[in-house]
Kinemage of the C-alpha trace (Angstrom):
@kinemage 1
@onewidth
@group {chain A} dominant
@subgroup {mainchain}
@vectorlist {calphas} color= white
{ca met a 1} P -14.982 57.487 69.410
{ca ser a 2} L -13.805 54.960 68.076
{ca ser a 3} L -10.015 54.514 66.781
{ca gln a 4} L -11.680 54.115 62.795
{ca gln a 5} L -13.041 58.014 64.102
{ca met a 6} L -10.564 59.582 65.594
{ca pro a 7} L -8.615 61.990 63.087
{ca pro a 8} L -5.540 60.419 62.528
{ca trp a 9} L -3.646 63.879 64.608
{ca leu a 10} L -5.523 62.963 67.480
{ca gln a 11} L -3.810 59.284 67.606
{ca glu a 12} L -0.387 60.639 66.980
{ca gln a 13} L -0.815 62.980 69.800
{ca leu a 14} L -2.609 60.085 72.269
{ca gly a 15} L 0.114 57.495 71.077
{ca lys a 16} L 3.003 60.686 72.216
{ca leu a 17} L 0.954 60.737 75.393
{ca gln a 18} L 0.988 57.369 76.187
{ca gln a 19} L 4.553 56.543 75.421
{ca ser a 20} L 5.369 59.817 77.659
{ca gln a 21} L 3.240 57.610 80.890
{ca gln a 22} L 5.216 54.538 79.690
{ca asn a 23} L 8.329 56.818 80.497
{ca leu a 24} L 6.870 58.093 83.626
{ca gln a 25} L 6.502 54.199 84.904
{ca ser a 26} L 9.525 53.255 84.152
{ca thr a 27} L 11.613 56.218 85.689
{ca leu a 28} L 9.460 55.792 88.944
{ca ala a 29} L 10.180 52.177 88.925
{ca gln a 30} L 14.098 52.595 88.233
{ca lys a 31} L 13.682 55.044 90.877
{ca gln a 32} L 12.233 53.439 93.525
{ca gln a 33} L 14.458 50.628 92.631
{ca val a 34} L 17.579 53.258 94.282
{ca glu a 35} L 15.950 54.135 96.866
{ca leu a 36} L 16.583 50.821 97.647
{ca glu a 37} L 19.464 50.500 97.246
{ca gln a 38} L 20.454 53.198 98.838
{ca asn a 39} L 18.823 52.048 101.963
{ca glu a 40} L 20.431 48.687 101.898
{ca tyr a 41} L 23.253 50.982 101.810
{ca glu a 42} L 22.660 53.174 104.490
{ca lys a 43} L 22.035 49.459 107.002
{ca ala a 44} L 25.144 47.814 105.637
{ca leu a 45} L 27.070 50.924 106.769
{ca glu a 46} L 25.686 51.445 109.819
{ca glu a 47} L 26.153 47.781 111.209
{ca leu a 48} L 29.373 48.078 109.489
{ca lys a 49} L 30.169 50.925 111.895
{ca lys a 50} L 28.965 49.373 115.311
{ca ala a 51} L 31.809 46.165 114.495
{ca ser a 52} L 34.859 46.364 116.133
{ca asp a 53} L 37.948 46.903 113.886
{ca asp a 54} L 39.311 43.249 114.546
{ca glu a 55} L 36.313 41.888 113.686
{ca gln a 56} L 36.061 39.072 110.384
{ca val a 57} L 33.597 41.605 107.416
{ca phe a 58} L 32.854 39.883 103.828
{ca lys a 59} L 31.264 41.477 101.454
{ca his a 60} L 29.004 39.703 98.219
{ca ala a 61} L 30.677 38.899 95.023
{ca gly a 62} L 28.176 37.506 92.819
{ca ser a 63} L 27.417 33.755 95.254
{ca ile a 64} L 30.094 33.377 97.674
{ca leu a 65} L 31.728 35.942 99.941
{ca ile a 66} L 34.779 37.437 100.605
{ca lys a 67} L 37.138 38.209 103.680
{ca ser a 68} L 37.773 41.889 102.992
{ca thr a 69} L 38.731 44.636 105.885
{ca lys a 70} L 35.898 46.842 106.943
{ca asn a 71} L 37.510 50.059 105.994
{ca asp a 72} L 37.425 48.513 102.421
{ca leu a 73} L 33.864 47.746 102.746
{ca ile a 74} L 32.714 51.512 104.113
{ca ala a 75} L 34.581 53.104 101.551
{ca glu a 76} L 33.046 51.069 98.793
{ca ile a 77} L 29.562 50.917 100.576
{ca glu a 78} L 29.755 54.899 100.650
{ca glu a 79} L 30.868 55.060 96.396
{ca lys a 80} L 27.753 52.951 96.048
{ca lys a 81} L 26.294 55.165 98.317
{ca glu a 82} L 27.330 58.519 96.535
{ca leu a 83} L 26.765 56.761 93.316
{ca ala a 84} L 22.803 55.696 94.207
{ca lys a 85} L 22.245 59.527 94.957
{ca thr a 86} L 23.470 60.712 91.951
{ca lys a 87} L 20.995 58.340 90.279
{ca leu a 88} L 18.821 59.863 91.922
{ca thr a 89} L 19.618 63.229 91.258
{ca val a 90} L 19.185 62.572 87.646
{ca leu a 91} L 16.164 60.448 88.212
{ca thr a 92} L 14.232 63.243 89.677
{ca lys a 93} L 15.357 64.705 87.471
{ca gln a 94} L 13.788 63.128 84.632
{ca glu a 95} L 10.335 62.979 86.119
{ca glu a 96} L 10.070 66.428 86.587
{ca arg a 97} L 10.923 66.531 82.978
{ca ile a 98} L 8.472 63.923 82.111
{ca lys a 99} L 6.025 65.407 83.887
{ca glu a 100} L 5.837 68.436 82.593
{ca ser a 101} L 6.037 67.246 79.025
{ca leu a 102} L 2.647 65.427 79.967
{ca gln a 103} L 1.514 68.280 80.647
{ca glu a 104} L 2.259 69.868 77.632
{ca gln a 105} L 0.560 67.466 75.842
{ca glu a 106} L -2.467 66.951 77.291
{ca lys a 107} L -2.736 71.442 77.426
{ca lys a 108} L -1.785 70.557 73.703
{ca ile a 109} L -4.856 67.159 73.150
{ca gln a 110} L -6.972 69.530 74.736
{ca glu a 111} L -6.606 72.860 72.339
{ca met a 112} L -6.820 70.471 69.117
{ca val a 113} L -10.054 68.821 70.036
{ca lys a 114} L -11.477 71.922 71.342
{ca ser a 115} L -10.916 74.357 68.482
{ca ser a 116} L -11.281 71.373 65.697
{ca ala a 117} L -14.699 71.018 67.706
{ca asn a 118} L -15.259 74.801 67.341
{ca thr a 119} L -14.504 73.970 63.059
{ca ala a 120} L -17.771 72.462 60.759
{ca asp a 121} L -15.904 68.564 59.221
{ca pro a 122} L -17.120 69.089 55.941
{ca ser a 123} L -17.205 65.697 55.186
{ca gln a 124} L -20.652 65.539 58.033
{ca pro a 125} L -23.858 66.811 56.670
{ca lys a 126} L -24.584 70.165 58.598
{ca thr a 127} L -27.641 69.264 60.280
{ca asp a 128} L -28.697 73.738 60.557
{ca gln a 129} L -28.957 74.315 56.813
{ca pro a 130} L -32.201 73.485 55.090
{ca lys a 131} L -32.355 70.710 52.239
């Protein structure tokens, strides 16, 4: 069925479905990025905790390194890690809502297509009646 033959209501529903699928892909990409950040924070914390208290430590500030204290860096990274955890929770809930919405949209489209197939289209000639 080409888009010219597709009823406008079906085109609209398919457009909404496609938008929801794009939203899901975007959410999954964001979620993956936050998970990567979380892993980086975890590795950085492990390395910092291995360092002795009198060792020099540095942090990134744009394209330069700045001297810092071990405890300050640990606190900063733990805060970032906690923020990433919160973002991950939000993105996971958003992903679940979008998936539920997709299922509902797909079901709605299937029902609409099925019901329209069961009703005769007045613009189409009836083939079961004699002329």
